[in-house]
C-alpha positions as CSV (number, residue, x, y, z in Angstrom):
1,X,-0.3,25.7,-6.6
2,X,0.0,22.0,-6.0
3,X,1.4,19.6,-8.6
4,X,-1.1,16.9,-9.5
5,X,-0.2,13.3,-8.8
6,X,0.6,11.6,-12.1
7,X,-0.6,12.5,-15.6
8,X,-3.2,11.4,-18.0
9,X,-1.2,12.7,-20.9
10,X,0.8,10.4,-23.2
11,X,4.5,10.2,-22.3
12,X,6.6,12.5,-24.5
13,X,10.3,12.2,-24.5
14,X,12.4,15.3,-24.8
15,X,15.6,15.6,-27.0
16,X,18.8,14.8,-25.2
17,X,20.9,17.9,-25.1
18,X,24.2,15.9,-24.9
19,X,26.4,18.5,-26.7
20,X,25.6,21.1,-24.0
21,X,28.7,21.4,-21.7
22,X,26.4,21.2,-18.7
23,X,25.4,17.7,-19.8
24,X,28.8,16.3,-18.8
25,X,29.2,18.5,-15.7
26,X,29.5,16.1,-12.8
27,X,28.1,18.4,-10.1
28,X,25.1,19.2,-12.3
29,X,24.6,15.5,-12.9
30,X,24.7,14.8,-9.1
31,X,22.1,17.5,-8.5
32,X,19.8,16.0,-11.1
33,X,20.3,12.4,-9.8
34,X,19.5,13.7,-6.3
35,X,16.3,15.4,-7.5
36,X,15.1,12.3,-9.5
37,X,16.1,9.7,-6.9
38,X,14.3,11.6,-4.2
39,X,11.1,11.5,-6.2
40,X,11.6,7.8,-7.0
41,X,12.2,7.1,-3.3
42,X,8.8,8.7,-2.5
43,X,7.0,6.8,-5.2
44,X,8.6,3.3,-5.5
45,X,6.2,2.1,-8.2
46,X,9.2,0.7,-10.2
47,X,10.6,-1.5,-7.5
48,X,9.8,-4.8,-9.4
49,X,11.1,-3.8,-12.8
50,X,14.9,-4.4,-12.5
51,X,17.7,-4.3,-9.9
52,X,18.4,-0.6,-10.3
53,X,15.4,0.6,-8.2
54,X,15.8,-2.0,-5.4
55,X,19.4,-0.9,-5.2
56,X,18.4,2.7,-4.9
57,X,15.8,2.0,-2.2
58,X,18.2,-0.2,-0.2
59,X,20.7,2.6,-0.2
60,X,18.0,4.9,1.2
61,X,16.5,2.5,3.7
62,X,19.9,1.5,5.1
63,X,21.2,5.0,5.4
64,X,21.6,6.9,8.7
65,X,18.5,9.0,8.3
66,X,16.4,6.7,6.1
67,X,16.3,9.5,3.5
68,X,18.4,10.3,0.4
69,X,20.3,13.1,2.1
70,X,22.4,10.6,4.0
71,X,23.3,8.5,1.0
72,X,26.8,9.2,-0.3
73,X,26.7,10.5,-3.9
74,X,29.4,8.1,-4.9
75,X,27.0,5.3,-4.1
76,X,24.6,6.6,-6.8
77,X,26.8,4.8,-9.3
78,X,25.6,1.5,-7.9
79,X,22.2,2.4,-9.3
80,X,23.6,3.6,-12.7
81,X,25.5,0.4,-13.2
82,X,22.4,-1.7,-12.7
83,X,20.3,0.2,-15.2
84,X,20.5,-1.3,-18.7
85,X,18.3,1.3,-20.4
86,X,15.3,-0.9,-21.1
87,X,13.0,2.2,-20.8
88,X,10.2,0.2,-19.1
89,X,10.1,2.6,-16.1
90,X,9.5,5.5,-18.5
91,X,6.9,3.8,-20.7
92,X,4.9,1.7,-18.2
93,X,5.3,2.8,-14.6
94,X,6.4,6.4,-13.9
95,X,3.5,8.8,-13.4
96,X,5.9,11.8,-13.6
97,X,7.3,11.6,-17.1
98,X,6.9,14.6,-19.4
99,X,4.7,16.4,-20.0
100,X,4.3,16.3,-16.2
101,X,6.1,19.3,-14.8
102,X,8.5,17.1,-12.8
103,X,9.9,15.9,-16.1
104,X,11.2,12.5,-14.9
105,X,13.1,10.5,-17.5
106,X,15.0,8.0,-15.5
107,X,16.6,6.1,-18.5
108,X,17.9,9.3,-20.0
109,X,19.3,10.4,-16.6
110,X,21.1,7.0,-16.4
111,X,22.3,7.5,-20.0
112,X,23.7,10.9,-19.0
113,X,25.4,9.4,-16.0
114,X,27.0,6.6,-18.2
115,X,28.1,9.3,-20.7
116,X,29.8,11.4,-17.9
117,X,31.5,8.3,-16.5
118,X,32.7,7.3,-20.0
119,X,34.0,10.8,-20.7
120,X,35.9,10.9,-17.4
121,X,37.1,7.3,-17.1
122,X,36.6,5.6,-20.5
123,X,35.7,1.9,-20.3
124,X,37.4,-1.3,-19.5
125,X,38.6,-3.5,-22.4
126,X,35.8,-6.0,-22.0
127,X,33.1,-3.4,-22.4
128,X,34.7,-1.8,-25.4
129,X,35.1,-5.2,-27.0
130,X,31.5,-6.3,-26.3
131,X,30.1,-3.0,-27.6
132,X,32.1,-3.3,-30.9
133,X,29.8,-5.8,-32.4
134,X,30.5,-5.1,-36.0
135,X,34.3,-5.2,-35.6
136,X,34.1,-8.4,-33.6
137,X,31.7,-10.0,-36.1
138,X,34.0,-9.2,-39.0
139,X,37.0,-10.7,-37.2
140,X,35.2,-13.7,-35.8
141,X,33.7,-14.8,-39.2
142,X,36.9,-14.8,-41.1
143,X,37.5,-18.4,-42.3
144,X,39.5,-20.5,-39.8
145,X,39.0,-17.7,-37.2
146,X,35.3,-18.6,-37.0
147,X,35.9,-22.2,-36.1
148,X,38.5,-21.1,-33.5
149,X,36.3,-18.5,-31.9
150,X,33.3,-20.9,-31.6
151,X,35.6,-23.6,-30.2
152,X,36.9,-21.2,-27.5
153,X,33.5,-20.0,-26.5
154,X,31.7,-23.4,-26.6
155,X,34.4,-25.7,-25.2
156,X,34.2,-25.8,-21.3
157,X,38.0,-25.8,-20.7
158,X,38.8,-22.9,-23.0
159,X,35.6,-21.1,-22.2
160,X,36.5,-20.9,-18.5
161,X,39.9,-19.3,-19.3
162,X,38.2,-17.0,-21.9
163,X,35.5,-15.9,-19.3
164,X,38.0,-15.3,-16.6
165,X,40.2,-13.1,-18.9
166,X,37.3,-11.0,-20.1
167,X,35.0,-10.9,-17.2
168,X,32.2,-12.8,-19.0
169,X,30.2,-15.2,-16.8
170,X,31.3,-18.8,-17.6
171,X,27.7,-20.0,-17.4
172,X,26.3,-17.6,-19.9
173,X,25.5,-19.4,-23.1
174,X,26.9,-17.3,-26.0
175,X,25.7,-17.4,-29.6
176,X,28.0,-19.0,-32.1
177,X,29.3,-17.0,-35.1
178,X,28.1,-18.2,-38.5
179,X,30.6,-19.4,-41.1
180,X,28.5,-17.6,-43.8
181,X,27.3,-14.1,-43.1
182,X,23.8,-13.0,-44.0
183,X,24.9,-10.0,-46.1
184,X,27.4,-12.1,-48.1
185,X,24.8,-14.7,-49.1
186,X,21.4,-13.0,-49.0
187,X,19.3,-13.2,-52.1
188,X,17.0,-10.3,-52.0
189,X,14.4,-10.3,-54.8
190,X,13.5,-6.9,-56.1
191,X,11.8,-8.1,-59.3
192,X,8.3,-7.8,-58.0
193,X,6.1,-4.9,-59.0
194,X,6.0,-2.1,-56.4
195,X,2.5,-1.9,-54.8
196,X,2.3,1.0,-52.3
197,X,-0.5,0.8,-49.8
198,X,-2.3,3.6,-47.9
199,X,-0.1,2.9,-44.9
200,X,3.0,1.2,-46.3
201,X,5.6,1.7,-49.0
202,X,5.6,-1.1,-51.5
203,X,9.3,-1.8,-51.5
204,X,11.7,-2.8,-48.6
205,X,15.3,-2.3,-47.7
206,X,16.8,-4.6,-45.1
207,X,19.1,-3.3,-42.4
208,X,20.8,-6.6,-41.6
209,X,22.1,-5.8,-38.1
210,X,25.3,-7.2,-36.6
211,X,23.5,-10.0,-34.8
212,X,21.6,-11.3,-37.9
213,X,24.6,-10.8,-40.1
214,X,27.2,-12.6,-38.0
215,X,25.3,-14.8,-35.6
216,X,21.9,-16.0,-36.9
217,X,21.7,-15.2,-40.6
218,X,18.9,-17.7,-41.0
219,X,16.5,-15.1,-39.5
220,X,17.4,-12.7,-42.2
221,X,16.9,-15.3,-44.9
222,X,13.5,-16.1,-43.4
223,X,12.6,-12.4,-43.5
224,X,13.5,-12.3,-47.2
225,X,11.4,-15.4,-47.8
226,X,8.4,-13.9,-46.1
227,X,8.7,-10.7,-48.2
228,X,9.1,-12.8,-51.4
229,X,6.0,-14.8,-50.5
230,X,4.1,-11.5,-50.3
231,X,5.7,-10.3,-53.6
232,X,7.3,-7.3,-51.9
233,X,10.5,-6.2,-53.7
234,X,13.4,-6.2,-51.3
235,X,17.0,-5.2,-51.3
236,X,19.8,-4.9,-48.7
237,X,21.0,-1.6,-47.4
238,X,24.0,-0.9,-49.6
239,X,26.5,-0.7,-46.8
240,X,26.0,-0.7,-43.0
241,X,27.8,-0.5,-39.7
242,X,26.5,-1.2,-36.2
243,X,23.4,0.8,-35.4
244,X,25.2,2.2,-32.3
245,X,22.9,0.8,-29.6
246,X,25.8,-1.1,-27.8
247,X,27.9,2.1,-27.7
248,X,24.8,4.1,-26.5
249,X,24.4,1.7,-23.6
250,X,28.1,2.2,-22.8
251,X,27.7,6.0,-22.7
252,X,30.1,6.4,-25.7
253,X,28.0,9.1,-27.5
254,X,30.9,10.2,-29.7
255,X,31.0,6.6,-31.2
256,X,27.2,6.7,-31.6
257,X,27.6,9.9,-33.6
258,X,30.4,8.3,-35.7
259,X,28.2,5.3,-36.5
260,X,25.3,7.5,-37.3
261,X,27.4,9.4,-39.8
262,X,28.3,6.1,-41.5
263,X,24.8,4.7,-41.7
264,X,22.4,7.6,-42.1
265,X,23.5,8.7,-45.6
266,X,22.8,5.3,-47.0
267,X,19.5,4.9,-45.1
268,X,18.3,8.4,-45.8
269,X,18.8,7.9,-49.5
270,X,16.6,4.8,-49.4
271,X,14.0,6.6,-47.3
272,X,13.8,9.4,-49.8
273,X,13.5,6.9,-52.6
274,X,10.3,5.5,-50.9
275,X,11.7,2.4,-49.3
276,X,10.5,1.0,-46.0
277,X,13.5,0.2,-43.9
278,X,13.2,-3.1,-41.9
279,X,15.4,-4.5,-39.1
280,X,14.8,-7.8,-37.5
281,X,16.4,-6.7,-34.2
282,X,14.2,-4.5,-32.0
283,X,17.1,-2.6,-30.5
284,X,18.3,-1.6,-33.9
285,X,14.9,-0.6,-35.0
286,X,14.5,1.4,-31.8
287,X,17.8,3.1,-32.4
288,X,16.6,4.6,-35.7
289,X,13.0,5.2,-34.7
290,X,13.6,6.9,-31.3
291,X,17.1,7.1,-29.9
292,X,18.9,8.8,-32.8
293,X,16.1,11.3,-33.4
294,X,16.3,12.3,-29.7
295,X,20.1,12.7,-29.9
296,X,20.0,14.6,-33.2
297,X,16.6,16.3,-33.3
298,X,17.8,18.9,-35.9
299,X,19.2,16.3,-38.4
300,X,16.7,16.1,-41.2
301,X,18.2,12.9,-42.5
302,X,17.9,11.2,-39.1
303,X,14.2,12.2,-39.0
304,X,13.6,10.9,-42.5
305,X,15.1,7.5,-41.6
306,X,13.0,7.4,-38.4
307,X,9.8,7.9,-40.4
308,X,10.7,5.2,-42.9
309,X,11.8,2.6,-40.3
310,X,9.5,-0.3,-39.4
311,X,9.6,-3.4,-37.2
312,X,9.0,-6.3,-39.6
313,X,5.7,-7.3,-38.0
314,X,4.6,-3.7,-37.8
315,X,5.1,-3.4,-41.5
316,X,3.4,-6.7,-42.3
317,X,0.3,-5.9,-40.2
318,X,0.1,-2.5,-42.0
319,X,0.3,-4.4,-45.3
320,X,-2.6,-6.5,-44.0
321,X,-4.5,-3.3,-43.2
322,X,-3.8,-2.2,-46.8
323,X,-5.2,-5.5,-48.0
324,X,-1.8,-6.6,-49.4
325,X,-0.7,-9.4,-47.0
326,X,-1.2,-13.0,-48.1
327,X,-2.8,-15.2,-45.5
328,X,-2.6,-18.5,-47.4
329,X,-1.0,-20.3,-44.4
330,X,-0.4,-24.0,-45.0
331,X,0.8,-25.2,-41.6
332,X,-0.4,-24.5,-38.1
333,X,2.1,-23.8,-35.3
334,X,0.3,-25.3,-32.4
335,X,1.0,-23.6,-29.1
336,X,3.5,-20.8,-29.1
337,X,4.8,-19.0,-26.0
338,X,5.7,-15.5,-27.3
339,X,7.8,-13.0,-25.4
340,X,7.6,-9.3,-26.3
341,X,11.0,-7.7,-25.7
342,X,11.4,-4.4,-23.9
343,X,12.8,-2.5,-26.9
344,X,9.8,-3.6,-29.0
345,X,7.3,-2.6,-26.3
346,X,8.7,0.9,-26.0
347,X,8.1,1.5,-29.7
348,X,4.4,1.7,-28.9
349,X,3.3,-0.6,-31.7
350,X,0.9,-2.8,-29.9
351,X,1.3,-6.6,-30.2
352,X,1.8,-6.8,-33.9
353,X,3.8,-10.1,-33.9
354,X,1.0,-11.8,-31.8
355,X,-1.7,-10.3,-34.0
356,X,-0.1,-11.8,-37.2
357,X,0.8,-15.2,-35.7
358,X,-2.6,-15.8,-34.2
359,X,-4.1,-15.3,-37.8
360,X,-2.5,-18.7,-38.5
361,X,-5.2,-21.5,-38.2
362,X,-5.0,-23.8,-35.2
363,X,-2.3,-21.7,-33.6
364,X,-2.5,-20.6,-30.0
365,X,-0.3,-17.7,-28.8
366,X,0.5,-17.1,-25.1
367,X,1.9,-13.7,-24.6
368,X,4.5,-12.9,-21.9
369,X,5.0,-9.1,-21.6
370,X,7.8,-8.7,-19.1
371,X,11.5,-8.0,-19.2
372,X,13.6,-11.1,-19.7
373,X,16.6,-9.5,-18.0
374,X,19.3,-10.0,-20.6
375,X,19.6,-6.7,-22.4
376,X,22.4,-7.0,-25.0
377,X,25.8,-7.2,-23.4
378,X,24.5,-6.5,-19.8
379,X,23.5,-10.1,-19.0
380,X,26.7,-11.7,-20.2
381,X,28.9,-9.8,-17.7
382,X,30.3,-11.6,-14.7
383,X,28.8,-9.1,-12.3
384,X,25.3,-9.0,-13.8
385,X,24.7,-12.6,-14.9
386,X,23.0,-13.7,-11.6
387,X,20.8,-10.6,-11.6
388,X,19.8,-11.2,-15.3
389,X,18.7,-14.7,-14.4
390,X,16.8,-13.5,-11.4
391,X,15.0,-10.9,-13.4
392,X,14.1,-13.4,-16.0
393,X,12.7,-16.1,-13.7
394,X,9.1,-15.0,-14.0
395,X,9.4,-15.0,-17.8
396,X,11.1,-18.4,-17.8
397,X,8.2,-19.8,-15.7
398,X,5.4,-18.3,-17.7
399,X,6.9,-19.3,-21.0
400,X,7.3,-22.9,-19.9
401,X,3.9,-23.2,-18.1
402,X,2.0,-23.0,-21.3
403,X,3.5,-26.3,-22.4
404,X,4.2,-24.8,-25.9
405,X,5.5,-26.4,-29.1
406,X,7.7,-23.3,-29.6
407,X,9.2,-20.5,-27.6
408,X,9.7,-17.3,-29.5
409,X,10.8,-13.7,-29.0
410,X,11.4,-10.8,-31.5
411,X,14.7,-10.4,-29.8
412,X,16.8,-13.4,-30.7
413,X,19.2,-12.8,-27.8
414,X,16.2,-12.7,-25.3
415,X,15.0,-15.9,-26.9
416,X,18.3,-17.6,-26.3
417,X,18.4,-16.2,-22.7
418,X,14.9,-17.6,-22.0
419,X,15.8,-21.0,-23.5
420,X,18.8,-21.1,-21.1
421,X,16.6,-20.0,-18.2
422,X,14.0,-22.8,-18.8
423,X,16.8,-25.3,-18.6
424,X,17.0,-28.8,-20.1
425,X,13.4,-28.7,-21.4
426,X,13.5,-29.8,-25.1
427,X,11.4,-26.8,-26.2
428,X,12.3,-25.3,-29.6
429,X,13.2,-21.6,-29.6
430,X,12.6,-20.0,-33.0
431,X,12.3,-16.4,-34.1
432,X,8.8,-15.2,-35.1
433,X,9.9,-14.6,-38.6
434,X,11.0,-18.3,-38.8
435,X,7.6,-19.4,-37.5
436,X,5.8,-17.2,-40.1
437,X,7.9,-18.6,-42.9
438,X,7.1,-22.1,-41.6
439,X,3.4,-21.3,-41.5
440,X,3.4,-20.1,-45.2
441,X,4.8,-23.6,-45.9
442,X,5.5,-23.2,-49.6
443,X,8.6,-21.6,-51.0
444,X,7.7,-18.6,-53.3
445,X,11.3,-17.7,-53.9
446,X,12.4,-21.2,-54.9
447,X,14.4,-21.6,-51.7
448,X,14.3,-24.7,-49.5
449,X,13.0,-24.2,-46.0
450,X,15.3,-23.6,-43.0
451,X,15.3,-26.7,-40.8
452,X,13.9,-25.8,-37.4
453,X,15.9,-28.6,-35.9
454,X,19.2,-27.1,-36.8
455,X,20.9,-23.8,-35.8
456,X,22.9,-23.9,-39.0
457,X,21.5,-21.3,-41.3
458,X,20.4,-22.3,-44.8
459,X,22.4,-20.5,-47.5
460,X,20.1,-19.9,-50.4
461,X,21.0,-20.4,-54.1
462,X,20.0,-22.5,-57.1
463,X,23.0,-24.6,-56.7
464,X,25.7,-25.0,-54.0
465,X,28.4,-22.3,-54.0
466,X,31.2,-23.3,-56.2
467,X,34.1,-24.3,-53.9
468,X,37.6,-25.6,-54.4
469,X,38.5,-28.7,-52.5
470,X,41.8,-30.5,-51.7
471,X,41.3,-32.5,-54.9
472,X,41.1,-29.3,-57.0
473,X,44.8,-28.5,-56.2
474,X,48.1,-29.8,-57.5
475,X,50.8,-31.0,-55.3
476,X,53.9,-28.7,-55.0
477,X,55.8,-31.0,-57.2
478,X,53.1,-31.2,-59.9
479,X,52.6,-27.4,-59.8
480,X,56.3,-26.8,-60.2
481,X,56.1,-28.7,-63.5
482,X,52.9,-27.2,-64.7
483,X,53.3,-23.6,-63.4
484,X,54.5,-21.9,-66.6
485,X,51.7,-23.3,-68.7
486,X,49.1,-22.8,-66.0
487,X,50.2,-19.2,-65.4
488,X,49.9,-18.5,-69.1
489,X,46.4,-19.9,-69.1
490,X,45.3,-17.8,-66.1
491,X,46.9,-14.6,-67.6
492,X,44.9,-15.1,-70.8
493,X,41.8,-15.9,-68.8
494,X,42.2,-12.7,-66.7
495,X,42.1,-10.5,-69.9
496,X,38.4,-11.2,-70.2
497,X,37.8,-10.4,-66.5
498,X,39.8,-7.2,-66.0
499,X,38.3,-3.7,-66.2
500,X,40.5,-0.6,-66.1
501,X,38.8,2.5,-64.7
502,X,41.1,5.2,-65.9
503,X,44.8,4.9,-65.5
504,X,45.0,4.0,-61.8
505,X,42.1,1.8,-60.8
506,X,41.7,-1.8,-61.9
507,X,38.9,-4.3,-61.1
508,X,39.8,-8.0,-61.5
509,X,36.6,-10.1,-61.3
510,X,37.4,-13.3,-59.6
511,X,36.2,-16.8,-60.4
512,X,37.2,-20.4,-59.6
513,X,40.2,-20.3,-61.9
514,X,41.7,-17.0,-60.7
515,X,41.2,-18.1,-57.0
516,X,42.7,-21.5,-57.7
517,X,45.8,-19.8,-59.2
518,X,46.1,-17.6,-56.1
519,X,46.0,-20.6,-53.8
520,X,48.5,-22.5,-55.8
521,X,50.9,-19.5,-55.8
522,X,50.4,-19.1,-52.0
523,X,51.1,-22.8,-51.4
524,X,54.2,-22.5,-53.6
525,X,55.5,-19.3,-52.0
526,X,54.9,-20.5,-48.4
527,X,56.0,-24.1,-49.1
528,X,52.7,-25.4,-47.6
529,X,52.3,-29.1,-48.2
530,X,50.6,-30.4,-45.0
531,X,46.9,-31.1,-45.1
532,X,46.0,-28.7,-42.4
533,X,47.8,-25.8,-44.0
534,X,46.2,-26.5,-47.4
535,X,42.7,-26.6,-45.9
536,X,43.3,-23.3,-44.1
537,X,44.2,-21.7,-47.4
538,X,41.0,-23.1,-49.0
539,X,38.9,-21.7,-46.2
540,X,40.5,-18.3,-46.6
541,X,40.1,-18.1,-50.4
542,X,36.9,-20.0,-51.1
543,X,34.6,-17.0,-50.0
544,X,36.2,-14.9,-52.8
545,X,34.5,-17.1,-55.5
546,X,31.2,-15.7,-56.7
547,X,28.0,-17.5,-55.7
548,X,26.0,-17.3,-59.0
549,X,24.0,-14.2,-58.0
550,X,26.9,-11.8,-57.5
551,X,30.3,-10.7,-58.8
552,X,33.4,-10.5,-56.5
553,X,36.3,-8.4,-57.6
554,X,39.7,-7.4,-56.3
555,X,40.2,-3.6,-56.7
556,X,43.7,-2.3,-57.2
557,X,44.8,1.3,-56.9
558,X,48.1,1.6,-58.8
559,X,50.6,4.5,-58.8
560,X,54.2,3.7,-59.7
561,X,55.8,6.5,-57.6
562,X,55.6,5.8,-53.9
563,X,55.3,9.4,-52.9
564,X,52.4,10.0,-55.4
565,X,50.8,6.8,-54.3
566,X,50.8,7.9,-50.6
567,X,49.4,11.3,-51.5
568,X,46.6,9.9,-53.7
569,X,45.6,7.2,-51.2
570,X,45.2,9.9,-48.6
571,X,42.9,11.8,-51.0
572,X,40.9,8.7,-52.0
573,X,39.5,7.6,-48.6
574,X,36.1,5.9,-49.2
575,X,36.7,5.3,-52.9
576,X,35.8,1.6,-52.5
577,X,32.2,2.6,-51.7
578,X,32.0,4.7,-54.9
579,X,32.5,1.9,-57.4
580,X,29.3,1.1,-59.3
581,X,28.1,-1.0,-62.1
582,X,24.8,-0.8,-64.1
583,X,22.9,-3.3,-66.2
584,X,21.0,-1.4,-68.9
585,X,17.4,-0.8,-67.8
586,X,18.1,-1.3,-64.1
587,X,19.3,0.8,-61.2
588,X,23.1,1.1,-60.5
589,X,24.6,-1.4,-58.1
590,X,27.2,-0.1,-55.7
591,X,30.0,-2.3,-54.3
592,X,29.8,-3.8,-50.9
593,X,33.4,-3.4,-49.9
594,X,35.9,-5.1,-47.5
595,X,33.5,-7.4,-45.6
596,X,36.4,-9.2,-44.0
597,X,38.0,-6.2,-42.3
598,X,38.4,-2.5,-42.7
599,X,41.1,-1.5,-45.1
600,X,41.2,2.2,-44.6
601,X,41.7,4.6,-41.7
602,X,41.3,8.3,-41.1
603,X,44.6,9.0,-42.9
604,X,44.4,6.9,-46.1
605,X,42.7,4.2,-47.9
606,X,44.3,0.9,-48.9
607,X,45.7,0.2,-52.3
608,X,43.8,-3.1,-52.4
609,X,40.0,-3.7,-51.7
610,X,37.7,-6.7,-52.1
611,X,34.3,-5.9,-53.6
612,X,31.0,-7.7,-53.9
613,X,28.2,-6.7,-56.3
614,X,24.8,-8.2,-55.6
615,X,22.5,-8.6,-58.6
616,X,18.8,-9.2,-58.7
617,X,17.2,-12.0,-60.8
618,X,15.9,-9.4,-63.2
619,X,19.4,-8.0,-63.7
620,X,20.8,-11.4,-64.3
621,X,18.1,-12.2,-66.8
622,X,18.7,-8.9,-68.6
623,X,22.5,-9.7,-68.9
624,X,21.8,-13.2,-70.3
625,X,19.5,-11.5,-72.8
626,X,22.4,-9.2,-74.0
627,X,21.9,-6.0,-71.9
628,X,24.8,-3.7,-71.8
629,X,27.0,-3.4,-68.7
630,X,28.6,-0.1,-67.6
631,X,31.0,0.3,-64.8
632,X,32.4,3.4,-63.1
633,X,33.8,5.2,-60.1
634,X,32.5,8.5,-58.8
635,X,34.7,9.8,-56.0
636,X,35.7,13.5,-55.5
637,X,39.3,12.6,-56.0
638,X,38.9,10.1,-58.9
639,X,36.2,9.7,-61.5
640,X,36.0,7.3,-64.5
641,X,33.2,5.7,-66.5
642,X,33.0,2.9,-69.0
643,X,29.7,3.4,-70.8
644,X,29.7,-0.2,-72.1
645,X,32.3,-2.8,-71.3
646,X,33.8,-4.8,-74.1
647,X,31.6,-7.7,-75.3
648,X,34.2,-10.3,-74.4
649,X,34.3,-9.1,-70.8
650,X,30.5,-8.7,-70.6
651,X,30.0,-12.3,-71.9
652,X,32.6,-13.8,-69.5
653,X,31.0,-12.1,-66.5
654,X,27.5,-13.1,-67.5
655,X,28.5,-16.7,-67.5
656,X,29.3,-16.4,-63.8
657,X,25.6,-15.8,-63.1
658,X,22.8,-18.3,-62.7
659,X,19.2,-17.4,-63.8
660,X,16.7,-18.0,-61.1
C-alpha cells in the first residue's frame, strides 16, 4: 500500500512524551533525526522559511554521495542550532504532519534535540542569562540598577564590552528596562458589571508577561484602558513568573515544569472562577494555549488554563461577535503596516488584530504575514544576528513599501526588530493595543493618553505618586539634633499602621513618614552626606511609598530564639503569598510579594518580606464609606485572622487611598 502525498486533514500535534527515558536517548534521537531529515531532503518545501532548512540541504548537497547517508550525525546539530521553534514549517508548509502516517513534527524534533543537548551539556552562561527573563527583569529594574543597566546597553563604548563579554551582537538594538514596572503601577478596574457573552467570559485577568512588566509597561496600561473603555472588569493575575517559553527554546524542560508549577495554580483558580486570561505577548499566550498542554496532557489545571486563555484581539473580536464591543472610534489611524508574528499565526486565530483595526474609519491596514527572523533571544546572539536580519529583509521591505503612518506587530520584540531593519526611516512603531487605545480617543478610565512620541510609559493615577526629594530630608547635623523627637513621632505614628497576625507575624504599612524615617536612619548609620549617595537612597526607598491605589507593607516574621526561628522559617516557605486582606463586601486581596527580588529558597523563607496590596476603585470607595477591614494569613504552618482591624488603624490606612 502506498502512502499518499500530503494530507487534506487539519494538522494535529501530538503530546510530547518528554518524561519517557527514550526521549533523551541520543541514539534514538539520531535515528529520528535521520528519518525526518531524509523526508525533508526529498521534499524541500520549507527551504525559504528560515536558515535551518537551507543548512540541512547544504549538508546533503555537499556530502560525498549527495544523500543524507554521507552526512556526519554530529553535523545535524548545525540544523538544530538554527531552528528557533517558530512552528511555521509545521503549520504552513509540511504536507506530512500528523495525522499523516509519516508523523512529521519538525519543531518538536528540534525541541527534543535541544532538550537532549541541554541534559547532556547544560547551556552557556549567556543562554541561561537571556532565558531567565523574570530574574533579569527584577534585578535590572531595581532603582539605580535600572539606570546603570540601560546606560551599559545603550552607550556605544560600554555596549561593545558588554556584547563581547556575553556574546550578544553589538549592533542588535536592545529594549530598555522601565523605571516603573507594569505590575507595580497598573490600575486594573474591576468595578464594572460582569457581562458574559455567548463566546466570551465577561471578566478578564491579565498575565502581564516579563516583557510588558519590565520593558514596555505602556502596552499593558493601554490594554487596561481598552478594557475599561469597553466596561470589562479586569484584574491582574495575583502573582506570576515567566511563562517558560525562553526555557523551552533552550531545551530546559525541567525549568519549564518548575515555572508551570508556580504559575498554573494561580491561573487555574482564575479560569475556574470564570475569568478570561489575556496576555499581550503572543509567545506567552501560545505557551499556555498549546505548548504546556502538549507537555502536560494529563494535567487538568493546565488544560483549564488553556481553555481560558485568549490573545487580546481574539477576545475583543469575540466580544464584537457577542455584540459587546464598543466601536465608537474617535480618531483614524491612517495607513498601518501590520505584521503578524509567527507565534500568533500558529494559534490558528485568523487575522483578528487586522479585523479589529480595519473597523476604525479611514484606516488602511497592510498585512505582512511572514517571519521577521528575531524570535525572542535567538536574534540577539552574536552567531545568529546576521541570519535574523537576512530572514527579516522581505518583511522590512514590505512594511516600508506601504509608506505607512505606523508600523505595528502584536509581538513588541518583532516590532522593534522590524524598526531596526527598516533603518533610519522616521516611521513610528506602536503596538496594536496602543493604536486601538489611540483610536478610541477618549479616556474612559480617567487616564491621560500615552504619548506615541515617547517610549516612556505613562504611569496612571489621579495624582503623581508621592515621592520624597532631597529637600524632604534633614542634613546629618540637623537630624542629630532632631532625632529623638522625630523618632518618638514616628513610633507613635507606626502604632496606627502596625497589624500583628498572631504572635510571630507583623505587618507594618508604610507611608511617606515611615519611609522618610528609614532613609534618615540609613543616612545616619552609613554617614552618607554626598548628593549622589542621598539620591541613591531616595531611588531605593521611594518605590516603597504607596501610590494612592494600593498599600505597601513590610512583613516581619519574629522568633526570639535563633534555633526556633530557623526551624520555623524552613516550615513557612511561601507564607508571603498567603497574606490576605478583605474589605467588607468585596473579594479578598492577596499580597503581591517581593517584587524586587526573591527572598526565599528551597530551604527556608526570609524573615522579612515586602508586600503590595492592589485595591480596586470600588474597594477604596467602600473603605472611605466605613467598610470593615479584615486581615489574615492562611499557611499550613501558620494561620491567624483579624476579623476587623481596630478603627484607628482602618482609618489611618483608608487615608492613604485616593478615590477615583
